[in-house]
C-alpha positions as CSV (number, residue, x, y, z in Angstrom):
1,X,-72.7,27.2,43.0
2,X,-68.8,27.1,43.2
3,X,-66.1,29.3,44.8
4,X,-62.4,29.6,44.5
5,X,-60.5,29.2,47.9
6,X,-56.7,29.8,48.3
7,X,-54.4,27.5,50.3
8,X,-50.9,28.1,51.5
9,X,-48.3,25.6,50.0
10,X,-44.6,25.0,50.5
11,X,-42.0,22.8,48.8
12,X,-42.0,19.4,50.2
13,X,-40.6,15.9,49.5
14,X,-44.2,14.7,50.5
15,X,-47.5,15.7,49.1
16,X,-49.8,18.1,51.0
17,X,-53.2,17.0,51.7
18,X,-56.1,19.6,51.8
19,X,-59.8,19.2,52.7
20,X,-62.7,21.4,51.7
21,X,-66.3,21.0,50.6
22,X,-66.6,19.6,47.0
23,X,-62.8,20.4,46.6
24,X,-61.7,19.9,43.1
25,X,-59.2,21.2,40.5
26,X,-56.3,23.4,41.4
27,X,-56.7,26.4,39.1
28,X,-53.6,28.6,39.8
29,X,-50.5,28.5,41.5
30,X,-48.6,31.8,42.4
31,X,-47.0,34.0,45.0
32,X,-49.1,36.4,47.2
33,X,-47.3,38.5,49.8
34,X,-44.1,36.4,49.3
35,X,-46.2,33.3,50.0
36,X,-46.9,30.3,47.7
37,X,-50.4,29.5,47.3
38,X,-52.7,27.5,45.2
39,X,-56.2,28.5,44.3
40,X,-58.7,25.6,44.0
41,X,-62.2,25.3,43.1
42,X,-64.7,24.1,45.9
43,X,-68.4,23.6,46.2
44,X,-69.9,24.9,49.5
45,X,-72.5,22.5,50.9
46,X,-71.0,19.6,49.4
47,X,-69.2,16.8,51.4
48,X,-65.5,17.3,52.3
49,X,-63.1,15.9,49.7
50,X,-59.3,15.5,50.0
51,X,-57.0,16.4,47.3
52,X,-53.2,16.1,47.3
53,X,-50.7,18.8,46.0
54,X,-46.9,18.6,45.7
55,X,-44.6,21.6,45.2
56,X,-41.1,20.8,43.9
57,X,-38.0,22.8,42.9
58,X,-36.4,22.7,39.5
59,X,-34.2,19.5,39.2
60,X,-36.1,17.5,41.8
61,X,-38.2,14.5,41.2
62,X,-41.8,15.2,40.1
63,X,-44.8,13.0,40.8
64,X,-45.7,10.6,38.0
65,X,-49.2,10.9,36.4
66,X,-50.0,14.1,38.2
67,X,-51.4,17.3,36.6
68,X,-49.2,20.2,36.2
69,X,-50.7,23.3,37.8
70,X,-48.0,26.0,37.4
71,X,-44.6,27.4,38.3
72,X,-43.5,30.5,40.2
73,X,-40.2,32.1,40.6
74,X,-39.1,33.1,44.0
75,X,-35.9,34.9,44.0
76,X,-33.3,32.4,42.8
77,X,-35.7,29.5,43.1
78,X,-38.4,28.2,40.6
79,X,-41.1,26.0,42.3
80,X,-43.5,23.8,40.3
81,X,-46.9,22.7,41.5
82,X,-48.6,19.3,40.7
83,X,-52.1,17.9,41.7
84,X,-52.9,14.3,42.1
85,X,-55.6,12.6,39.8
86,X,-57.0,15.6,38.1
């Protein structure tokens, strides 16, 4: 059985690494309570897996060959989320 967990993210020049059991695909990127978050599929009871996410602003370099997850508008800024290798 799978579940969806949320993880806090922030814009960064470097990818952010997450670990969780059976961590898989990022499903949604959005704001909740003024905090950028990404919701990802996990599988409880499975071995821990690492996944990398990067959040960049409009006009900044984006990671090549990473999957686009989504974008959010936060006041005057728009952030774009990418996941490695999915």
